[in-house]
C-alpha positions as CSV (number, residue, x, y, z in Angstrom):
1,M,-26.3,-9.4,-1.2
2,P,-24.4,-12.3,-2.8
3,D,-21.2,-13.7,-1.2
4,M,-17.9,-12.6,-2.7
5,S,-15.6,-15.1,-4.3
6,A,-12.1,-15.6,-2.8
7,S,-10.6,-13.8,-5.8
8,E,-13.0,-10.8,-5.2
9,R,-12.1,-10.7,-1.5
10,A,-8.4,-10.8,-2.4
11,A,-8.7,-8.0,-4.9
12,G,-10.5,-5.9,-2.3
13,E,-7.8,-6.4,0.3
14,R,-4.8,-6.2,-2.1
15,V,-3.6,-2.7,-1.6
16,A,-2.7,-2.2,2.1
17,G,-4.5,0.9,3.2
18,E,-6.8,1.1,0.2
19,S,-9.8,0.3,2.3
20,R,-9.5,3.6,4.1
21,P,-12.5,5.9,3.5
22,D,-10.6,8.7,1.9
23,R,-9.2,8.5,-1.6
24,P,-5.5,7.6,-1.7
25,L,-3.1,10.3,-2.5
26,V,-0.6,7.8,-3.8
27,E,-1.5,4.3,-4.8
28,I,1.1,1.6,-5.6
29,R,0.0,-1.7,-7.2
30,D,2.2,-4.8,-7.8
31,L,5.4,-2.7,-8.0
32,R,8.3,-4.9,-9.1
33,V,11.9,-4.0,-9.6
34,S,14.8,-6.2,-10.9
35,F,18.4,-5.5,-11.6
36,E,19.9,-7.6,-14.4
37,G,17.2,-10.2,-13.8
38,V,17.6,-10.3,-10.0
39,P,14.4,-9.2,-8.3
40,A,14.7,-6.5,-5.6
41,L,11.0,-5.8,-5.2
42,R,8.5,-8.6,-5.6
43,G,5.1,-7.0,-5.8
44,I,4.5,-4.1,-3.5
45,D,0.9,-3.0,-2.9
46,F,0.7,0.2,-0.8
47,A,-1.4,3.4,-0.5
48,V,-0.9,6.7,1.3
49,S,-3.9,8.9,2.1
50,P,-3.8,12.7,2.2
51,G,-2.4,14.1,5.4
52,E,-1.4,10.8,7.0
53,A,2.0,9.7,8.3
54,V,3.1,6.2,7.3
55,G,6.2,4.4,8.4
56,L,8.2,1.8,6.5
57,V,10.5,-0.4,8.6
58,G,12.7,-3.4,8.1
59,E,16.4,-4.4,8.0
60,S,18.7,-3.0,5.4
61,G,18.2,-4.6,2.0
62,C,14.5,-5.2,2.5
63,G,13.5,-2.7,-0.3
64,K,12.2,0.3,1.6
65,S,14.1,3.0,-0.2
66,I,13.9,1.2,-3.6
67,T,10.1,1.3,-3.4
68,W,10.0,5.1,-3.5
69,L,13.0,5.5,-5.8
70,A,11.2,3.3,-8.3
71,A,7.9,5.1,-7.8
72,L,9.6,8.4,-8.6
73,G,11.6,7.1,-11.6
74,L,15.0,7.7,-9.8
75,L,16.6,4.3,-10.4
76,G,19.3,3.8,-13.0
77,P,18.9,2.4,-16.5
78,T,19.8,-1.1,-15.3
79,A,16.6,-1.3,-13.3
80,R,13.5,-2.9,-14.7
81,V,10.3,-1.5,-13.1
82,S,6.8,-2.8,-13.6
83,G,3.4,-2.3,-11.9
84,S,1.5,0.9,-11.3
85,V,2.1,4.1,-9.3
86,R,-0.7,6.6,-9.3
87,L,-0.7,10.1,-7.9
88,Q,-4.4,10.9,-7.4
89,G,-5.3,8.7,-10.3
90,E,-2.4,9.9,-12.6
91,E,0.0,7.1,-13.6
92,L,3.6,8.0,-12.9
93,L,5.4,4.8,-14.2
94,G,6.3,5.5,-17.8
95,A,5.3,9.2,-17.5
96,P,7.3,11.7,-19.7
97,P,10.4,13.1,-18.1
98,A,9.0,16.6,-18.1
99,R,6.0,15.4,-16.1
100,L,8.2,13.5,-13.6
101,D,10.4,16.6,-13.2
102,A,7.2,18.6,-12.2
103,V,6.1,15.9,-9.7
104,R,9.5,15.3,-8.1
105,G,10.0,18.2,-5.7
106,G,6.6,19.6,-6.5
107,R,3.9,17.2,-5.6
108,I,6.2,14.7,-4.0
109,A,9.5,15.6,-2.3
110,M,12.1,13.3,-0.8
111,I,14.6,13.9,2.0
112,F,17.6,11.6,1.5
113,Q,19.5,10.0,4.4
114,D,22.9,11.5,3.6
115,P,22.7,15.3,2.9
116,A,26.5,15.3,2.3
117,T,25.9,13.5,-1.0
118,A,22.5,14.9,-1.8
119,L,23.6,18.6,-1.7
120,N,25.8,20.0,-4.5
121,P,29.2,20.9,-3.0
122,V,30.0,23.6,-5.6
123,H,26.8,25.7,-5.1
124,R,25.8,27.9,-2.2
125,L,23.0,26.5,-0.1
126,G,20.7,29.5,-0.8
127,W,21.1,29.0,-4.6
128,Q,20.1,25.4,-4.3
129,V,16.9,26.2,-2.4
130,E,16.2,29.1,-4.8
131,E,16.6,26.7,-7.7
132,A,13.8,24.5,-6.3
133,L,11.6,27.6,-5.9
134,R,12.2,28.6,-9.5
135,L,11.4,25.2,-10.8
136,H,8.3,24.5,-8.8
137,R,6.8,27.8,-7.8
138,G,8.1,30.2,-10.5
139,L,9.8,32.5,-8.0
140,E,12.7,34.6,-9.3
141,G,15.2,37.1,-7.9
142,A,14.4,38.9,-4.7
143,A,11.1,36.9,-4.2
144,A,13.0,33.6,-4.4
145,R,15.7,34.9,-2.1
146,A,13.1,36.1,0.5
147,E,11.3,32.7,0.4
148,A,14.6,30.8,0.8
149,L,15.4,32.9,3.8
150,R,11.9,32.2,5.2
151,L,12.4,28.5,4.7
152,F,15.8,28.5,6.4
153,E,14.3,30.3,9.4
154,R,11.3,27.9,9.4
155,V,13.6,24.8,9.7
156,G,15.6,26.4,12.5
157,I,18.9,27.2,10.8
158,P,20.7,29.8,13.0
159,D,21.8,33.1,11.4
160,A,19.8,32.1,8.3
161,A,20.6,35.2,6.2
162,R,24.3,34.5,6.4
163,R,23.9,30.8,5.9
164,L,22.2,31.3,2.6
165,A,25.7,32.1,1.2
166,S,27.4,29.0,2.8
167,Y,28.5,25.9,1.1
168,P,27.5,22.4,2.4
169,H,31.0,21.7,3.8
170,E,30.7,24.8,6.0
171,M,27.7,23.3,7.8
172,S,27.3,20.5,10.3
173,G,25.4,17.3,9.4
174,G,22.3,18.4,11.3
175,Q,22.3,21.8,9.6
176,N,22.6,20.3,6.2
177,Q,19.7,18.0,7.0
178,R,17.7,21.1,7.8
179,V,18.7,22.5,4.4
180,M,17.4,19.3,2.8
181,I,14.1,19.7,4.6
182,A,13.9,23.4,3.4
183,M,14.5,22.2,-0.2
184,A,11.8,19.6,0.2
185,L,9.3,22.2,1.4
186,A,10.2,24.7,-1.4
187,G,7.7,23.1,-3.7
188,A,4.9,22.9,-1.1
189,P,4.5,19.1,-1.7
190,D,1.5,16.9,-1.0
191,L,3.7,14.0,0.1
192,L,7.1,14.2,1.9
193,I,9.2,11.0,1.8
194,A,11.9,11.0,4.6
195,D,14.4,8.3,3.9
196,E,16.3,7.6,7.1
197,P,16.6,11.4,7.8
198,T,18.4,11.0,11.1
199,T,20.8,8.1,10.4
200,A,24.0,10.1,10.4
201,L,23.1,12.4,13.3
202,D,23.7,12.2,17.0
203,A,20.8,11.5,19.4
204,T,20.2,15.1,20.4
205,I,20.1,16.3,16.8
206,Q,18.0,13.3,15.8
207,A,15.3,14.4,18.2
208,Q,15.3,18.0,16.9
209,I,15.0,16.9,13.3
210,L,12.1,14.5,14.2
211,D,10.3,17.2,16.1
212,L,10.7,19.5,13.1
213,L,9.3,16.9,10.7
214,R,6.3,16.4,13.1
215,E,5.6,20.1,13.3
216,I,5.9,20.7,9.6
217,Q,3.7,17.7,8.7
218,A,1.0,18.9,11.1
219,E,1.0,22.6,10.1
220,A,1.2,21.9,6.3
221,G,-1.3,19.0,6.4
222,M,0.8,17.0,4.0
223,A,1.2,13.3,3.9
224,M,4.6,11.8,5.0
225,V,6.3,8.5,4.5
226,L,9.1,7.8,7.0
227,I,11.6,5.1,6.0
228,S,13.5,3.9,8.9
229,H,15.0,0.9,10.7
230,D,14.3,2.6,14.0
231,L,11.0,1.3,15.4
232,G,11.0,3.9,18.2
233,V,11.2,6.8,15.7
234,V,8.4,5.3,13.6
235,A,6.1,4.7,16.6
236,D,6.6,8.3,17.7
237,L,5.8,9.9,14.3
238,C,3.5,7.6,12.3
239,T,-0.1,6.6,12.6
240,R,0.3,3.6,10.3
241,V,3.3,1.3,9.8
242,G,4.3,-1.1,7.1
243,V,6.9,-3.9,7.6
244,M,9.0,-5.0,4.7
245,Y,11.1,-8.1,4.3
246,A,13.1,-9.3,1.2
247,G,11.3,-7.1,-1.2
248,R,7.8,-7.7,0.0
249,L,5.4,-6.0,2.4
250,V,4.7,-8.6,5.2
251,E,2.6,-6.5,7.6
252,M,0.6,-3.2,7.6
253,A,-1.4,-1.9,10.5
254,P,-2.2,1.2,12.6
255,A,0.9,1.9,14.6
256,A,-0.6,1.3,18.0
257,E,-2.1,-2.0,16.9
258,L,1.1,-3.2,15.2
259,F,3.2,-2.5,18.3
260,A,0.6,-4.0,20.7
261,E,-0.4,-7.1,18.6
262,P,2.0,-7.8,15.8
263,Q,0.8,-10.6,13.5
264,H,3.9,-11.5,11.5
265,P,6.9,-13.4,13.0
266,Y,9.3,-10.9,11.5
267,T,7.5,-8.0,13.2
268,C,7.5,-9.9,16.4
269,G,11.3,-10.5,16.0
270,L,12.0,-6.8,15.4
271,L,10.0,-5.8,18.5
272,G,11.6,-8.5,20.6
273,A,15.0,-7.0,19.8
274,L,14.0,-3.7,21.3
275,P,14.9,-2.9,25.0
276,D,12.1,-2.0,27.3
277,M,12.4,1.5,28.8
278,S,10.3,0.5,31.9
279,G,9.6,-2.7,33.8
280,P,11.9,-5.6,34.6
281,R,15.1,-6.1,32.6
282,R,15.0,-8.9,30.1
283,R,17.4,-10.5,27.7
284,L,17.0,-9.2,24.2
285,V,16.2,-11.8,21.5
286,A,18.0,-11.2,18.2
287,I,16.6,-12.6,14.9
288,P,19.0,-15.3,13.8
289,G,20.7,-15.0,10.4
290,S,20.3,-12.2,7.9
291,V,18.1,-11.0,5.1
292,P,18.7,-13.4,2.1
293,E,20.4,-12.1,-1.1
294,P,17.7,-11.1,-3.7
295,G,19.0,-13.8,-6.1
296,R,19.0,-16.6,-3.5
297,L,15.6,-16.4,-1.9
298,P,14.3,-19.7,-0.3
299,A,11.2,-21.4,-1.7
300,G,7.9,-20.1,-0.2
301,C,8.2,-17.5,2.6
302,A,11.5,-15.7,2.5
303,F,11.5,-15.4,6.3
304,A,11.0,-19.1,7.0
305,P,14.7,-20.0,7.5
306,R,14.9,-17.4,10.3
307,C,11.5,-18.0,11.8
308,G,11.0,-20.1,15.0
309,F,7.4,-20.8,14.0
310,A,8.0,-22.1,10.5
311,T,6.5,-25.4,9.3
312,A,6.6,-27.3,6.1
313,A,3.6,-25.3,4.8
314,C,5.8,-22.2,4.8
315,A,7.8,-23.5,1.9
316,A,4.8,-24.4,-0.2
317,G,4.1,-20.9,-1.5
318,V,4.7,-17.2,-0.9
319,P,2.0,-16.0,1.5
320,E,-0.1,-13.0,0.4
321,L,-1.3,-10.1,2.6
322,E,-4.5,-11.1,4.4
323,A,-6.8,-9.0,6.6
324,V,-6.4,-10.0,10.3
325,G,-8.3,-7.0,11.7
326,E,-9.7,-3.7,10.7
327,D,-7.0,-2.0,8.5
328,H,-4.5,-4.7,9.7
329,H,-2.9,-7.0,7.1
330,A,-0.2,-9.7,7.4
331,A,1.4,-12.2,5.1
332,C,2.0,-15.4,7.0
333,A,0.9,-19.1,6.6
334,R,0.6,-19.4,10.4
335,L,-2.1,-16.8,10.9
336,P,-3.3,-16.4,13.5
337,L,0.1,-16.6,15.2
338,P,0.6,-18.6,18.4
339,D,0.2,-16.4,21.5
340,A,3.8,-16.7,22.3
341,A,4.8,-15.1,19.0
342,A,2.6,-12.1,19.5
343,A,3.5,-11.5,23.1
């Protein structure tokens, strides 16, 4: 068998997760987004397989939410989006609005981080869930009402029959988030995107919502993408994790491997800032500085100004994702990292 060229190897490794044996459910290639000429996403390559749970982590402003808003055509008219987003081979970027309306909420559903702004304040909650059932499953009248009640009960809303007639302001934040999950399930989606679903909730309610998402994902067999800045939450729910920084994917690996042997300095920094729940106490190490503004990115690696392992080579060019293990990719000019960085 002839040796592959460097370009052929790069093409084979380009989409993080594409080497998995099952055909991707969603496949994103070279996704780029800019607002008034300022890049927000700088070439995202990503794939989600049927039934798997994938986490996306990174600081605020890294592009986690924009990736999926762009993929679903939910950005405003000022956004310029290019690349490819395929749902089981069907291209979604540039698809007719009617087709996107069928996909959003039907094949792919999204739970937003703030239910107070995602729910319509002038409509009763039952009506909002029934609307999703009408659009995506063709249910009307008593059938839609019965299914809405079943979904309310499934997501654990107490006194579900009465709550169907409630307005969002009459419910707590945790209950409204359960309503959002019920709406997402109304279309029986193949992929559920949970965008910071527990950010505005207290710790006890957070745990309940995460347990609910885990149960639903397992029983329905659907894929899930969990967008979060909480590494502990991602480690608990996801089998594969992607790390984003400054509009790029800088590391992707199975969850256990990423937390045990991170290969990008940014991932190491995120893990170093987490307190240990067991063992001796240690001083937490914060990553210096902050994520650069999209219009003021440094030359080469965007993380280099904050990286303790940066060299002159890091400014020479933007590193691409490279295979550093089975199903483990990282984008760093210093690969393999010094032992101290991966510890």
